[in-house]
C-alpha positions in Angstrom: -11.6 -5.4 -40.8 -13.7 -8.7 -38.3 -10.1 -9.3 -36.0 -9.4 -6.1 -35.3 -13.0 -4.9 -33.9 -12.4 -8.0 -32.0 -9.0 -7.6 -30.7 -9.6 -3.7 -30.3 -13.3 -4.6 -27.8 -10.7 -7.4 -26.0 -7.8 -4.5 -25.5 -10.5 -2.4 -24.3 -11.9 -4.4 -21.8 -8.7 -5.8 -20.6 -7.9 -2.1 -19.5 -10.7 -1.7 -18.1 -10.6 -4.8 -15.7 -6.9 -4.1 -14.9 -7.9 -0.3 -14.1 -11.1 -1.6 -11.5 -8.8 -4.2 -9.9 -5.9 -2.1 -9.1 -8.8 0.9 -7.9 -9.9 -2.9 -5.6 -6.6 -2.5 -4.0 -5.3 0.8 -4.1 -5.0 2.4 -0.2 -7.1 4.6 1.3 -5.7 7.7 2.6 -5.0 7.6 5.8 -5.9 9.8 8.1 -2.8 10.7 11.0 -5.4 12.1 13.5 -7.6 9.1 13.9 -4.6 6.8 13.4 -3.0 8.2 17.1 -6.8 7.0 18.2 -6.9 3.2 17.2 -3.1 2.9 18.2 -3.2 1.5 21.9 -2.4 -2.1 21.0 0.5 -1.3 19.0 1.8 1.3 21.7 2.7 -2.0 23.8 5.4 -3.2 21.5 6.1 -0.6 19.2 6.2 2.2 21.4 4.2 5.3 22.2 7.0 7.3 20.5 6.5 4.4 17.2 10.3 3.7 18.9 9.7 0.1 20.2 11.1 -0.9 23.5 12.7 -4.2 22.7 14.9 -5.0 19.8 12.9 -7.9 18.0 9.7 -5.5 17.8 10.3 -3.0 14.5 10.0 0.8 15.0 7.6 2.2 13.0 7.8 6.2 13.4 8.9 7.5 9.7 8.5 4.1 8.2 7.0 4.9 4.5 2.8 4.6 5.0 2.5 2.6 2.0 4.7 -0.5 3.2 3.0 0.0 6.4 -0.5 -0.5 5.2 1.2 -3.7 3.1 2.5 -5.0 6.0 -0.4 -5.2 8.2 -2.4 -6.3 5.2 0.1 -8.9 4.5 -0.1 -10.3 8.3 -4.1 -9.9 8.0 -4.0 -12.0 4.6 -1.5 -14.9 6.4 1.0 -13.5 3.9 3.7 -12.3 6.8 4.3 -15.6 8.4 7.5 -15.9 11.2 7.2 -15.4 15.5 4.9 -12.9 15.2 2.7 -13.1 12.9 -0.4 -15.0 14.9 -0.3 -12.5 17.4 -0.1 -10.1 14.4 -3.2 -10.9 12.6 -4.8 -11.1 16.0 -3.9 -7.1 16.6 -5.2 -6.6 13.5 -8.2 -8.8 12.9 -10.8 -6.2 13.4 -10.0 -3.2 11.9 -10.8 -2.5 8.1 -8.5 -1.1 5.1 -9.5 2.4 6.0 -8.7 2.1 10.2 -5.5 0.0 8.8 -4.4 3.1 6.2 -5.1 6.1 8.5 -2.4 3.8 11.4 -0.1 3.8 8.6 -0.5 7.4 7.8 -0.2 7.9 11.8 3.1 6.0 12.2 4.6 7.9 8.9 4.1 11.0 10.0 6.7 10.6 13.2 10.2 11.7 13.2 
C-alpha cells in the first residue's frame, strides 16, 4: 500500500508540473487592433497589407496566429536561423510576448 501512495503522489506532482509548465508557454490572447499599432517596422518588408513587395520576404496576411507567434518567438530565442534571422531578432527584441501575440493576431485576421 505504501508504494501505491508514493506512486499516486508522484503522478499527481507530474500532472501539476506539466499543467503549470504548459500554461507558462501558452500564447497570450492577441488583440489585432493593438497589433496593428505595433507593426510599423514590419510593414517595410512584409507590406502594409501583409503581402511582401519582394519575393524574398514572406507574406504574413492570413497566416495562422499560432504559427506567426511561434515563428517570432523562435527568432527571439535563436531557434530560427538563416540570412534574415539576425535582422528579425533585432526587430523583435524589444517586444513582449503580448506584443508578439497582438501582431500575430493582426496579420492572421488579414485576408
